[in-house]
Backbone and ligand atoms as CSV (ligand in chain L), in Angstrom:
chain,resi,resn,atom,element,x,y,z
A,1,MET,N,N,49.062,49.931,-23.303
A,1,MET,CA,C,50.036,50.076,-24.625
A,1,MET,C,C,49.025,50.620,-25.420
A,2,LYS,N,N,49.551,51.305,-26.411
A,2,LYS,CA,C,48.656,51.800,-27.578
A,2,LYS,C,C,48.769,51.195,-28.855
A,3,LYS,N,N,47.676,50.781,-29.544
A,3,LYS,CA,C,47.778,49.944,-30.828
A,3,LYS,C,C,46.892,50.392,-31.704
A,4,VAL,N,N,47.497,50.471,-32.876
A,4,VAL,CA,C,46.650,51.091,-34.051
A,4,VAL,C,C,45.960,50.163,-35.028
A,5,PHE,N,N,44.908,50.192,-35.409
A,5,PHE,CA,C,44.243,49.122,-36.079
A,5,PHE,C,C,43.465,49.598,-37.275
A,6,THR,N,N,43.418,49.066,-38.474
A,6,THR,CA,C,42.566,49.749,-39.537
A,6,THR,C,C,41.570,48.696,-39.593
A,7,CYS,N,N,40.426,49.135,-39.580
A,7,CYS,CA,C,39.109,48.470,-39.510
A,7,CYS,C,C,38.859,48.146,-40.938
A,8,ILE,N,N,38.486,46.868,-41.246
A,8,ILE,CA,C,38.310,46.352,-42.577
A,8,ILE,C,C,36.694,45.851,-42.817
A,9,ILE,N,N,36.060,46.458,-41.692
A,9,ILE,CA,C,34.516,45.941,-41.802
A,9,ILE,C,C,33.771,46.776,-43.055
A,10,CYS,N,N,34.265,47.910,-43.175
A,10,CYS,CA,C,33.578,48.637,-44.409
A,10,CYS,C,C,34.553,49.403,-45.124
A,11,PRO,N,N,34.111,49.974,-46.299
A,11,PRO,CA,C,35.188,50.663,-47.134
A,11,PRO,C,C,35.748,51.850,-46.395
A,12,ASN,N,N,35.337,52.447,-45.336
A,12,ASN,CA,C,35.677,53.673,-44.538
A,12,ASN,C,C,37.115,53.500,-44.016
A,13,GLY,N,N,37.331,52.083,-43.732
A,13,GLY,CA,C,38.814,51.916,-43.442
A,13,GLY,C,C,39.241,52.850,-42.284
A,14,CYS,N,N,38.439,53.003,-41.151
A,14,CYS,CA,C,38.776,53.579,-40.049
A,14,CYS,C,C,40.276,53.215,-39.365
A,15,ASN,N,N,41.187,54.149,-39.092
A,15,ASN,CA,C,42.206,53.961,-38.275
A,15,ASN,C,C,42.028,54.142,-36.944
A,16,ILE,N,N,41.843,53.124,-36.318
A,16,ILE,CA,C,41.445,53.103,-34.813
A,16,ILE,C,C,42.578,52.931,-33.899
A,17,THR,N,N,42.816,53.859,-33.076
A,17,THR,CA,C,43.829,53.756,-31.977
A,17,THR,C,C,43.288,53.544,-30.495
A,18,ALA,N,N,43.786,52.109,-30.180
A,18,ALA,CA,C,43.233,51.608,-29.058
A,18,ALA,C,C,44.179,51.525,-27.871
A,19,GLU,N,N,43.914,52.026,-26.612
A,19,GLU,CA,C,44.741,51.611,-25.445
A,19,GLU,C,C,44.333,50.316,-24.774
A,20,ILE,N,N,45.152,49.492,-25.029
A,20,ILE,CA,C,44.795,48.092,-24.532
A,20,ILE,C,C,45.776,47.557,-23.401
A,21,ASP,N,N,45.246,46.562,-22.622
A,21,ASP,CA,C,45.819,45.734,-21.599
A,21,ASP,C,C,45.664,44.487,-21.807
A,22,GLY,N,N,46.612,43.638,-22.480
A,22,GLY,CA,C,46.135,42.330,-22.900
A,22,GLY,C,C,44.983,42.154,-23.898
A,23,GLU,N,N,44.098,41.598,-23.467
A,23,GLU,CA,C,42.893,41.372,-24.429
A,23,GLU,C,C,41.719,42.519,-24.307
A,24,ASN,N,N,42.022,43.351,-22.998
A,24,ASN,CA,C,40.982,44.226,-22.632
A,24,ASN,C,C,41.224,45.676,-23.329
A,25,ILE,N,N,40.248,46.394,-23.634
A,25,ILE,CA,C,40.203,47.674,-24.359
A,25,ILE,C,C,39.975,48.809,-23.246
A,26,ILE,N,N,40.950,49.595,-22.875
A,26,ILE,CA,C,40.935,50.697,-21.964
A,26,ILE,C,C,40.161,51.936,-22.703
A,27,SER,N,N,40.549,52.063,-23.790
A,27,SER,CA,C,39.962,53.403,-24.467
A,27,SER,C,C,40.085,53.297,-25.923
A,28,ILE,N,N,39.344,53.918,-26.922
A,28,ILE,CA,C,39.460,53.628,-28.246
A,28,ILE,C,C,39.060,55.107,-28.979
A,29,LEU,N,N,39.775,55.327,-29.925
A,29,LEU,CA,C,39.616,56.596,-30.782
A,29,LEU,C,C,39.684,56.262,-32.186
A,30,GLY,N,N,38.688,57.057,-32.821
A,30,GLY,CA,C,38.945,56.849,-34.350
A,30,GLY,C,C,37.795,56.065,-35.218
A,31,ASN,N,N,37.074,55.286,-34.309
A,31,ASN,CA,C,36.385,54.521,-34.978
A,31,ASN,C,C,34.927,55.325,-35.519
A,32,GLY,N,N,34.589,55.087,-36.678
A,32,GLY,CA,C,33.434,55.727,-37.134
A,32,GLY,C,C,32.164,55.238,-36.639
A,33,CYS,N,N,32.060,53.956,-36.219
A,33,CYS,CA,C,30.851,53.624,-35.782
A,33,CYS,C,C,31.091,52.425,-34.729
A,34,ASP,N,N,30.266,51.904,-33.857
A,34,ASP,CA,C,30.288,50.692,-32.947
A,34,ASP,C,C,31.052,49.389,-33.350
A,35,LYS,N,N,30.897,49.395,-34.549
A,35,LYS,CA,C,31.411,48.056,-35.454
A,35,LYS,C,C,32.938,48.065,-34.931
A,36,GLY,N,N,33.594,49.277,-35.076
A,36,GLY,CA,C,34.870,49.252,-34.947
A,36,GLY,C,C,35.516,48.914,-33.712
A,37,MET,N,N,34.648,48.958,-32.671
A,37,MET,CA,C,35.032,48.574,-31.254
A,37,MET,C,C,35.015,46.826,-31.414
A,38,GLN,N,N,33.785,46.449,-32.109
A,38,GLN,CA,C,33.844,44.858,-32.137
A,38,GLN,C,C,34.998,44.334,-33.103
A,39,TYR,N,N,35.639,45.204,-33.998
A,39,TYR,CA,C,36.655,44.628,-34.778
A,39,TYR,C,C,37.628,44.526,-33.955
A,40,VAL,N,N,38.074,45.678,-33.064
A,40,VAL,CA,C,39.246,45.686,-32.306
A,40,VAL,C,C,39.152,44.432,-31.326
A,41,LYS,N,N,38.062,44.204,-30.598
A,41,LYS,CA,C,37.724,42.997,-29.744
A,41,LYS,C,C,38.166,41.924,-30.458
A,42,GLN,N,N,37.965,41.634,-31.645
A,42,GLN,CA,C,37.872,40.567,-32.262
A,42,GLN,C,C,39.303,40.368,-32.649
A,43,GLU,N,N,40.085,41.502,-33.134
A,43,GLU,CA,C,41.476,41.434,-33.395
A,43,GLU,C,C,42.492,40.987,-32.189
A,44,LEU,N,N,41.761,41.216,-31.078
A,44,LEU,CA,C,42.481,41.108,-29.907
A,44,LEU,C,C,42.456,39.594,-29.390
A,45,THR,N,N,41.343,38.852,-29.915
A,45,THR,CA,C,40.848,37.612,-29.192
A,45,THR,C,C,41.296,36.492,-30.529
A,46,VAL,N,N,40.211,36.678,-31.431
A,46,VAL,CA,C,40.377,35.582,-32.694
A,46,VAL,C,C,40.275,36.454,-33.844
A,47,PRO,N,N,41.424,36.969,-34.495
A,47,PRO,CA,C,41.268,37.706,-35.613
A,47,PRO,C,C,40.866,36.949,-36.794
A,48,LYS,N,N,40.027,37.411,-37.600
A,48,LYS,CA,C,39.513,36.760,-38.707
A,48,LYS,C,C,39.650,37.565,-39.985
A,49,ARG,N,N,39.557,36.818,-41.153
A,49,ARG,CA,C,39.765,37.463,-42.462
A,49,ARG,C,C,38.835,36.839,-43.505
A,50,THR,N,N,38.376,37.486,-44.452
A,50,THR,CA,C,37.753,36.900,-45.650
A,50,THR,C,C,39.036,36.731,-46.707
A,51,ILE,N,N,38.505,35.828,-47.737
A,51,ILE,CA,C,39.572,35.460,-48.669
A,51,ILE,C,C,38.997,35.581,-50.018
A,52,THR,N,N,39.826,35.876,-51.042
A,52,THR,CA,C,39.231,36.078,-52.368
A,52,THR,C,C,40.585,35.105,-53.015
A,53,SER,N,N,39.899,34.260,-54.210
A,53,SER,CA,C,41.083,33.507,-54.857
A,53,SER,C,C,40.304,33.053,-56.152
A,54,SER,N,N,40.643,31.793,-56.860
A,54,SER,CA,C,40.098,31.408,-57.884
A,54,SER,C,C,40.172,29.882,-57.980
A,55,VAL,N,N,39.107,29.322,-58.722
A,55,VAL,CA,C,38.945,27.928,-58.798
A,55,VAL,C,C,39.330,27.606,-60.274
A,56,LEU,N,N,39.574,26.355,-60.425
A,56,LEU,CA,C,39.814,25.904,-61.876
A,56,LEU,C,C,38.412,25.660,-62.862
A,57,VAL,N,N,38.468,25.996,-63.943
A,57,VAL,CA,C,36.998,25.778,-64.558
A,57,VAL,C,C,37.470,24.904,-65.785
A,58,GLU,N,N,36.688,23.865,-65.916
A,58,GLU,CA,C,36.828,22.873,-67.177
A,58,GLU,C,C,35.837,23.415,-68.253
A,59,ASN,N,N,36.502,23.518,-69.458
A,59,ASN,CA,C,35.679,23.781,-70.691
A,59,ASN,C,C,35.138,25.263,-70.609
A,60,GLY,N,N,35.609,26.226,-69.730
A,60,GLY,CA,C,35.306,27.522,-70.018
A,60,GLY,C,C,36.154,28.321,-70.900
A,61,ILE,N,N,35.548,29.637,-71.199
A,61,ILE,CA,C,36.503,30.400,-72.150
A,61,ILE,C,C,37.680,30.870,-71.505
A,62,ILE,N,N,37.691,31.005,-70.241
A,62,ILE,CA,C,38.838,31.146,-69.363
A,62,ILE,C,C,39.118,29.826,-68.361
A,63,PRO,N,N,40.336,29.828,-67.942
A,63,PRO,CA,C,40.463,28.510,-67.017
A,63,PRO,C,C,40.255,28.844,-65.673
A,64,LEU,N,N,39.898,29.939,-65.280
A,64,LEU,CA,C,39.792,30.174,-63.748
A,64,LEU,C,C,38.383,31.065,-63.696
A,65,ALA,N,N,37.865,30.870,-62.381
A,65,ALA,CA,C,36.716,31.527,-61.931
A,65,ALA,C,C,37.067,32.243,-60.546
A,66,SER,N,N,37.052,33.577,-60.414
A,66,SER,CA,C,37.176,34.017,-59.117
A,66,SER,C,C,36.027,33.724,-58.147
A,67,VAL,N,N,36.455,33.500,-56.861
A,67,VAL,CA,C,35.642,33.138,-55.974
A,67,VAL,C,C,35.952,33.894,-54.661
A,68,ARG,N,N,35.165,34.105,-53.758
A,68,ARG,CA,C,35.320,34.511,-52.386
A,68,ARG,C,C,34.374,33.747,-51.243
A,69,ILE,N,N,35.151,33.631,-49.933
A,69,ILE,CA,C,34.123,33.372,-48.898
A,69,ILE,C,C,33.358,34.563,-48.443
A,70,THR,N,N,32.163,34.293,-48.172
A,70,THR,CA,C,30.987,35.138,-47.665
A,70,THR,C,C,31.237,35.731,-46.220
A,71,ASP,N,N,31.917,35.008,-45.389
A,71,ASP,CA,C,32.146,35.149,-44.018
A,71,ASP,C,C,33.530,35.244,-43.640
A,72,PRO,N,N,34.000,35.888,-42.671
A,72,PRO,CA,C,35.472,35.946,-42.239
A,72,PRO,C,C,35.626,34.753,-41.672
A,73,ILE,N,N,36.877,33.977,-41.702
A,73,ILE,CA,C,37.278,32.926,-40.854
A,73,ILE,C,C,38.306,33.059,-40.108
A,74,PRO,N,N,38.751,32.207,-39.103
A,74,PRO,CA,C,40.028,32.752,-38.299
A,74,PRO,C,C,41.091,32.843,-39.133
A,75,LYS,N,N,42.120,33.715,-38.766
A,75,LYS,CA,C,43.315,33.878,-39.521
A,75,LYS,C,C,44.021,32.515,-39.934
A,76,GLU,N,N,44.245,31.820,-38.545
A,76,GLU,CA,C,44.936,30.727,-38.595
A,76,GLU,C,C,44.496,29.507,-39.411
A,77,ARG,N,N,43.196,29.532,-39.816
A,77,ARG,CA,C,42.761,28.594,-41.083
A,77,ARG,C,C,42.645,28.972,-42.398
A,78,ILE,N,N,43.169,30.380,-42.681
A,78,ILE,CA,C,43.417,30.697,-44.026
A,78,ILE,C,C,44.253,29.838,-44.939
A,79,PRO,N,N,45.380,29.128,-44.556
A,79,PRO,CA,C,46.177,28.184,-45.298
A,79,PRO,C,C,45.327,26.878,-45.616
A,80,ASP,N,N,44.355,26.393,-44.649
A,80,ASP,CA,C,43.673,25.325,-44.951
A,80,ASP,C,C,42.578,25.616,-46.162
A,81,MET,N,N,41.959,26.889,-45.883
A,81,MET,CA,C,41.028,27.229,-46.788
A,81,MET,C,C,41.713,27.448,-48.221
A,82,MET,N,N,42.912,27.884,-48.311
A,82,MET,CA,C,43.476,28.199,-49.676
A,82,MET,C,C,43.892,26.910,-50.438
A,83,THR,N,N,44.269,25.764,-49.487
A,83,THR,CA,C,44.521,24.533,-50.011
A,83,THR,C,C,43.178,23.856,-50.452
A,84,TYR,N,N,42.075,24.113,-49.627
A,84,TYR,CA,C,40.846,23.552,-50.188
A,84,TYR,C,C,40.433,24.154,-51.550
A,85,ILE,N,N,40.515,25.355,-51.693
A,85,ILE,CA,C,40.114,26.183,-52.870
A,85,ILE,C,C,41.064,25.595,-53.937
A,86,ARG,N,N,42.108,25.432,-53.918
A,86,ARG,CA,C,43.147,24.953,-54.794
A,86,ARG,C,C,42.767,23.676,-55.458
A,87,SER,N,N,41.980,22.867,-54.612
A,87,SER,CA,C,41.796,21.484,-54.931
A,87,SER,C,C,40.323,21.491,-55.818
A,88,ILE,N,N,39.561,22.568,-55.789
A,88,ILE,CA,C,38.297,22.439,-56.299
A,88,ILE,C,C,38.507,22.772,-57.910
A,89,LYS,N,N,37.731,22.095,-58.836
A,89,LYS,CA,C,37.458,22.257,-60.240
A,89,LYS,C,C,35.852,22.343,-60.431
A,90,VAL,N,N,35.374,23.393,-61.051
A,90,VAL,CA,C,34.102,23.512,-61.557
A,90,VAL,C,C,33.909,23.303,-62.990
A,91,ALA,N,N,32.923,22.875,-63.556
A,91,ALA,CA,C,32.357,22.628,-64.999
A,91,ALA,C,C,31.823,24.042,-65.587
A,92,ALA,N,N,32.310,24.581,-66.603
A,92,ALA,CA,C,31.632,25.597,-67.459
A,92,ALA,C,C,30.240,25.264,-67.895
A,93,PRO,N,N,29.175,25.901,-67.986
A,93,PRO,CA,C,29.304,27.462,-67.603
A,93,PRO,C,C,29.054,27.516,-66.092
A,94,VAL,N,N,29.534,28.660,-65.495
A,94,VAL,CA,C,29.451,28.884,-64.021
A,94,VAL,C,C,29.072,30.395,-63.890
A,95,GLU,N,N,28.043,30.496,-63.133
A,95,GLU,CA,C,27.548,31.809,-62.858
A,95,GLU,C,C,28.139,32.599,-61.780
A,96,ALA,N,N,28.143,33.909,-61.715
A,96,ALA,CA,C,28.642,34.703,-60.540
A,96,ALA,C,C,27.310,34.244,-59.382
A,97,GLY,N,N,27.803,34.276,-58.268
A,97,GLY,CA,C,26.803,33.827,-56.944
A,97,GLY,C,C,26.512,32.536,-56.996
A,98,PHE,N,N,27.059,31.642,-57.757
A,98,PHE,CA,C,26.920,30.218,-57.736
A,98,PHE,C,C,27.509,29.688,-56.326
A,99,VAL,N,N,26.947,28.914,-55.310
A,99,VAL,CA,C,27.458,28.416,-54.312
A,99,VAL,C,C,28.345,27.236,-54.560
A,100,ILE,N,N,29.689,27.236,-54.397
A,100,ILE,CA,C,30.390,25.907,-54.567
A,100,ILE,C,C,30.252,25.228,-53.212
A,101,ASP,N,N,30.314,25.709,-52.160
A,101,ASP,CA,C,30.045,25.053,-50.772
A,101,ASP,C,C,29.344,25.870,-49.979
A,102,PRO,N,N,28.296,25.416,-49.223
A,102,PRO,CA,C,27.426,26.276,-48.305
A,102,PRO,C,C,28.033,26.326,-47.032
A,103,ASN,N,N,29.098,25.408,-46.878
A,103,ASN,CA,C,29.859,25.414,-45.395
A,103,ASN,C,C,31.220,25.073,-45.586
A,104,ALA,N,N,31.874,25.965,-46.269
A,104,ALA,CA,C,33.437,25.410,-46.476
A,104,ALA,C,C,34.028,25.154,-45.153
A,105,LEU,N,N,34.765,23.997,-45.104
A,105,LEU,CA,C,35.402,23.571,-44.150
A,105,LEU,C,C,34.760,23.538,-42.830
A,106,GLY,N,N,33.414,23.487,-42.774
A,106,GLY,CA,C,32.626,23.558,-41.594
A,106,GLY,C,C,32.758,24.896,-40.926
A,107,LEU,N,N,33.383,25.886,-41.590
A,107,LEU,CA,C,33.703,27.135,-40.834
A,107,LEU,C,C,32.420,28.301,-40.691
A,108,GLU,N,N,31.456,27.762,-41.246
A,108,GLU,CA,C,30.040,28.746,-41.458
A,108,GLU,C,C,30.276,29.642,-42.203
A,109,THR,N,N,30.964,29.644,-43.484
A,109,THR,CA,C,31.055,30.427,-44.484
A,109,THR,C,C,30.761,29.693,-45.799
A,110,LYS,N,N,29.905,30.659,-46.722
A,110,LYS,CA,C,29.896,29.891,-48.173
A,110,LYS,C,C,31.098,30.149,-49.036
A,111,LEU,N,N,31.384,29.448,-49.943
A,111,LEU,CA,C,32.378,29.667,-50.962
A,111,LEU,C,C,31.547,29.844,-52.184
A,112,ILE,N,N,31.681,31.155,-52.808
A,112,ILE,CA,C,30.939,31.475,-53.957
A,112,ILE,C,C,31.735,32.081,-55.112
A,113,VAL,N,N,31.150,31.765,-56.151
A,113,VAL,CA,C,31.701,32.278,-57.632
A,113,VAL,C,C,31.404,33.832,-57.745
A,114,THR,N,N,32.413,34.490,-58.045
A,114,THR,CA,C,32.252,36.083,-58.031
A,114,THR,C,C,32.272,36.506,-59.489
A,115,LYS,N,N,32.636,35.615,-60.621
A,115,LYS,CA,C,32.655,36.124,-62.052
A,115,LYS,C,C,31.983,34.990,-62.676
A,116,SER,N,N,31.257,35.382,-63.560
A,116,SER,CA,C,30.646,34.107,-64.565
A,116,SER,C,C,31.896,33.732,-65.474
A,117,VAL,N,N,31.705,32.432,-65.910
A,117,VAL,CA,C,32.650,32.151,-66.871
A,117,VAL,C,C,31.840,31.245,-67.712
A,118,PRO,N,N,31.735,31.528,-68.975
A,118,PRO,CA,C,30.849,30.876,-70.116
A,118,PRO,C,C,31.492,29.547,-70.656
A,119,TYR,N,N,30.570,28.747,-71.122
A,119,TYR,CA,C,31.217,27.532,-71.786
A,119,TYR,C,C,31.823,28.113,-72.904
A,120,GLU,N,N,32.980,27.224,-73.497
A,120,GLU,CA,C,33.783,27.399,-74.656
A,120,GLU,C,C,33.219,26.596,-75.578
A,121,ARG,N,N,32.671,27.200,-76.705
A,121,ARG,CA,C,32.212,26.387,-77.717
A,121,ARG,C,C,33.468,26.008,-78.757
A,122,LYS,N,N,33.699,24.631,-78.867
A,122,LYS,CA,C,34.868,24.147,-79.767
A,122,LYS,C,C,34.488,24.282,-81.135
A,123,GLN,N,N,35.356,24.789,-81.778
A,123,GLN,CA,C,35.378,24.888,-83.323
A,123,GLN,C,C,35.189,23.234,-84.018
A,124,LYS,N,N,34.659,23.295,-85.012
A,124,LYS,CA,C,34.528,21.659,-85.582
A,124,LYS,C,C,35.468,21.846,-86.880
L,1,SF4,S1,S,34.452,51.567,-37.661
L,1,SF4,FE1,FE,32.651,51.649,-38.468
L,1,SF4,S2,S,32.806,53.251,-40.205
L,1,SF4,FE2,FE,34.885,52.737,-39.705
L,1,SF4,S3,S,35.587,51.048,-40.916
L,1,SF4,FE3,FE,34.903,50.133,-39.090
L,1,SF4,S4,S,32.749,49.605,-39.761
L,1,SF4,FE4,FE,33.383,51.188,-41.174
C-alpha cells in the first residue's frame, strides 16, 4: 500500500511517498535526506509531535507568554501536555529561553519560553 507523508523535521517539508506493508517500508521516494526515512519509520510506529502554546504570566505587560517543548513527544501524550501547560503560571519578568520544566511530564523534553514578557510597572 502507498502512503504519502509530509516530513516535518526541517522547513523543506518534503512530500514522501512510501510503499508500506504494515510497519515495514518497502520503498521510499521524495525524501531530501536520510532523516525522511527515519521520520516515516517513526510515523508508522510511534508518531511524535512538538507543541507550541502559552502559559499565564502574573504581573506582566501581557497576560500570556508563548512556550514550546524542545523535543517531540508521542502524539497520544499531547492532551496531557496541553493540560499540564494550561496549569502553569509564571511571574514576570520572564525571558525567552527560560526553562520552565527541564523534563516536562517525564517525557525527556524541556518546556521553554519563546517570547520575553517584561514586568508591568503599576502607576501610582
Ligand atoms: S526528508 Fe530531510 S530534507 Fe526533507 S523535510 Fe525531512 S529532514 Fe528535511
